[in-house]
N, C-alpha and C positions, 0 to 999 in steps of 0.2 A: 613491470610485471610481466611483461610479454616472455614467453620461455624460449621457444626455439624459432627458428625459421621454417622448418618444418614439423609435422606431427611423427614422434618417434615410434618406430617400428612395434607392434605387439601392445598399443594403448588400448586399455580396457576402461571405460570409466562407469562408475557407480553412482547413481544420483540418488540421495536419500529423502524420500519424500514426494508425493505425487502433487505437490502444488502445481499453481500455475505457472511460476518461475521454473522449477525443477522440470516440468513436462515440455516447457519452451526450450531450455536447455538441452535435454535430452534429444529432442526432434531436431534442432538446428545441428548436433553433433553426427547424428545419425545420417542426416541426408549427405554429410561429407565422407561417410563409410566409417566413421568411428563406432566401435562397438559398445553399446550403450544398456546397462541394466537400470532400471528403477526399482527401488525396493519401497513400498508402501504398507505401512503398519495395518490399515484398516482392512476388512475382507474385501472390499472392491475400493475402486478409486471413484469413489462418491462422496464427496464433502457433504457437511450440512449446508443447507440452501442460506444464502444471504443477499439482499439486494445492493446492488452497487451502483454508482453512478461514476462514470468516467469520461474523461475528455476523448474527442475522435483520435489523439494519438494511438488509441487502440488498435485501430483499423490497419494502421501504419505498422504497429508491431506482430499484428497476428494475421493480417491479410482477409481476403473477402470472407473466409470461413467463419469469422467473428459474427458474422450478419446473423447466424442461425440463432445465436444467443442473445440478442438485441430483444427487448421487450418493450422500449418506449425510447421516444428522444425529447429532451428538453431544450426548449429555446429560450426560456425566460427565468432569471433567479428573482426572486422578492425578499429583500431584507428589513429586517425589523428591529428595533431596539426602542423600547419604552414610548411607543406612540410614533417615532419617526419610522418612514416607509421609503426605501430605496428600490428602483428595478433597474434590473441589468438585462437587454436583450442579446442573446447570443447570435454571433454572425454564423458559426458553425456549431451545431447542435451538440450539447452532451448527451451520451449515451447511458441507458439503463439495461443494465446485464443482470443475470443472474448468476452469482459465483459458480454454483454445481454446472451451470450449463456451460460456461467458460473453460471449466476443467474437462469436462465430458468432451468437447471439441477438440482440446489439445491431447487428452488421452487419445482419441481415435487418429489425430494425426501423427503422434509419436510410434503408435502400433503400426500404422502405415508405412512410415519411415524406416521399421525395421527394428523398434527400441523394443527390449524384453521388460514389460512390467510384470512384478512379482509380487502380488498382494499379500496380506497377512504375514507380512516379514516387518518385525521390531528391531530397529537398528539397537545394538550393545555397545558396540566397542569397535575400535580401529588399531591397528598396530603394524608397525611397520616391517617389511618382510624383505627378502632378498629380492624380488623382482618388484616391489612396490608397496602395497597395502595389503593386510586381511582384514577384511569388514566383518564381524561377527554379529549375526543376526538370531532372533529366535522364529520359530515358523510357527504358524497356526494356531498360537495361543497356549501350546502343549509344553511349551519349555525348550522345544528340540533346538539345539544351538546348530547352525549353518554357518559356514565360511565361504566367503565370496572375494577372490582376488581382484584386486584394482591397481592400475597405476594412479589413477585419480578418483578422488571421491569429492562430490559435489552435495553441500549441505543445503536442503531446500525444504527443511523439516520445521519452518515456523520460526515464531519468536523466542521459543524455549528450546530453541536447537539443540538436541543431545551432540551432533556433529560436532557443533561449536564448543559446546563443553570439552569434549574429549579432547579436541584438537588444541585447546589451550585459549580460546578467546573467551574474553570476560563476559559475563551472564549481561543480559539487557533489561532495563524496567520496561514495564507495559503498562497502557491504560485500557480500561474497559470500554468497550463499544456495545451499546444495547439499543437494540430497536425493535418497534412492533409493527405488526402489519395491520391498517385500518382501512375501513371503507374512506374515499376519500370526502372530505366536507364539499358542499352542493357548490362553493364558491370559488374551489379552485380548479384552474382548467389543467388538463392532463398534459399539457406541456411546460408546465410551470413548476419549480421548486422553491420552497418557502424555507428561509433560515431566520431563527431567532437567536439574537444574542443578548442572553442574561446571565451576566457574570457573578450574581448572587447564587446561582444554583451550577454553574459549570463555568471555568475559563475558556472553555471550546464554545459551543453551540448546540442547539436544536436544529433538526432538519425535518421536514416533509417532502418525500420523495415519490412522485406519482410512479407506479412500475406499470399501470394500465389506465383506461378511462375510468375505473372505478376504484381501484385501490392502489395504496402506497405503504412506503415506510417510514415512519416518524419514530427518529431516534435521537441520541446524544451521546457525547464522548464524556466520561466521567474521570474521576481519580482515585474514588474507591467503589467496588461493584454493587454493595450493597445501598449506600447512599445513591449510585446512578440510577438504580431499580425503583428507588421511593421517589426521586426528582421525576423520573419520566413517568411512573403512574399519576403523579401529581399534575403534570403538564397533560396528559391524554384526559382527565377528568375535566380539567378547566376547559379543554376545549369539546367537551361532550362527545369524544372520541372512544370506541369500545375494542381493545387489542382483539385481535383474531389469532394472534400468534406472535411468539417473542423470536427473535434471533441474537446472538451474543458472539462476541469474541474478545480476544485480548490482542491488542495490537501494539506493537514497539513505540516505544517514545523516543525518536530519534535525538541523540546529545550531541553525537560528534560520528565523523567519518569512521566505519569500521573497515579495514584494510581486509580484503576479500581473499586474499591468498595466504597460506603457508605452507613451508615444507614439512613433512613429517619422514623421518628417514629418506629414503629415494622416492616417498610417493610426494603427490600433492593435494591439497585439501582447499576447496573453494567453498564459498558461502554467496547463496543468493536469496533474493527477496526479503522477506522477514526475518530470516536467519542471519541476514546481513544488516538488519534494521532500515532497509531501503524504501522509508516512509515518509512521505511529506507531513512534517508535524504540524503545520499550518492547518491543515484539515485532517490529518490521520489517514490519509489515502494512500496507498500503496499499490496498486495493481500496475500501473502503468510504469513507477518507477520501479518497480521487483522486475518486470519484465524487460527494460533495459538493463537492469543489471545482470539477468541470465543472457540475453545478447553478449554482452559484454565480456562475460564470464565463458562463453563459447569460443569466443575469438581468440581468447587467451589460450584455451586447452587447444585450440587449432594451430596455436604458433602465430597467429596473426595479431596486428595492432589494437591492442584493448585500451590503451592507456587514454587516449582521446576520447572515447566511451566513458570511460569511466570517470576521468577529469569534469567531463561534461555533466555528469549525473551528480558526483560529489558537490560541484558549484550550485546545482538544482537543489539539492537536498540542504546544502548550507544556508541559501537563501530564504528556505522555507522557516528554518530553524531562526535565523533572524528576525523575521516576521513574527514568529510565534512568541519570543522572548518579549517584543515589544507588546503585542496584543495580550499576553496572558496575565498582563498587569492593567489592562484597560478596565475603568468602571462602566456603567451604562451610560454616565455623561459623554465618557469618551466615544462610545460607539454611536450615540446620538449626533455628536459633532460629526464623526466620521461619514455617518449616511448623509449627512447635510452637503459633505464635500463629493458625494458621488454624483456630479452634475453631467451635463453634455460631454466635456471631454474625457473626463474620467470614465463614464459609462462606456465610451465610444472603445477606449483603450481595453477596459475587460472585456468588452465583447468581442475585440479582435483577437486577443489573445488568452488563451486558456490556463488552467492553473498547474498546467505540465511545462509551463514556458515562463518561470518566474523572470530569468534574467530579462525578457523584453518586456514584461509588465513593467518592471521597476525602472528600465531604463524610458520607455514611453511615458511612465507618470512623471518622470523627472523632467522631462520636457514639456508636456502637455499639462499637468495640474501638479507643481512641485510643492503645493501646498499640503497635498496629501502625504508625502513622505516627511516632509517638516513636521508636521502635526505628530504622526506616529513616533517620531524620534523624540520630539518634546515630551509628549505623553509618557514614553517608556522611561525617559530620563527622570522627569517630575515624580514617578511613582515609586521610580527605585532608589530616589533622595530621600524620599519621604518616608519611605519604608510601608507605604500602603500595599496591600496585595488583595485585590478582591479576591483572586484565585490563587492556589497554591503555587510556588516558585517553579519556574523551570531552570534548573541550573545546567551550567555547562558539563 
């Protein structure tokens, strides 16, 4: 997928979507002298707020500027399944960030690097031209059509990417993410995240993430939006928690690797982040993986070696898919047995290696606690053969 050894003269990149992945791609290119225009459909680059929990790999991808967006640090996970409890202390804390703050920081860095950010521009179409691509957008909600010329277009416009659709990529399945901001219960330390496995409600899980000493985000990933809302409200009621506000999103459900590059006439089209489905389906978290995809695409546009970065990202996403296919069939008894296996050696592996390093996690568990991997495979096979599915199936 690496294009050339050097950047072609006259390169102009248009990034569609002021997402975190889109803005990082734009910034990395602009710092190398590439003219970049970001087209954002909203009047300002100011997305709806959403509390996120990410590993400290985020600092390595975004640098020290990300510290301004950090609200809290998590040093312990408590996992629950029908009376069973397991605790994992993290050797490097997870970071609690506000999505809009992350994008605000990236927007600032992009403009400082020379990126032209045009807000109020909705992508409509792209067509081959003599010099590359003609991008059509409507401006300011008045239906006025503008054309922007580009040699390369980067689709960073989310799970339902219009760029992907126009350029011929197949559509993606999505799942609803819903969470409520609540006052923290008295027994929850501000550095501890709680996770509940309740496969009768969702094949994924519930979480409660403290975003400050006093408030946190309690949410779940579902498979049907209205049903997820009902489940979340019932869960809140059971715990005596009142929602102060709700946050929601549709998240891609990774099923297979999406090639990130296509030729359209003489031009190039790339996808990054949610538009490329670069989301860990085990936890449906895509901030770090989407930024990794952005970095790889920037390397490709610059004519540098992007294949190793993309191969590494694909392996990571495929490992999470393998784990999700097993866990999607777990019963509550399976989760109870799994938590029983999270003893000293396993807990130390999970403490030392974060969710964005699945290859090392599985490799170390295979050496120090192989019973966990054997248990997972056996449980997945048993439920697959028997046809029992506590949650809906996750098909390839």
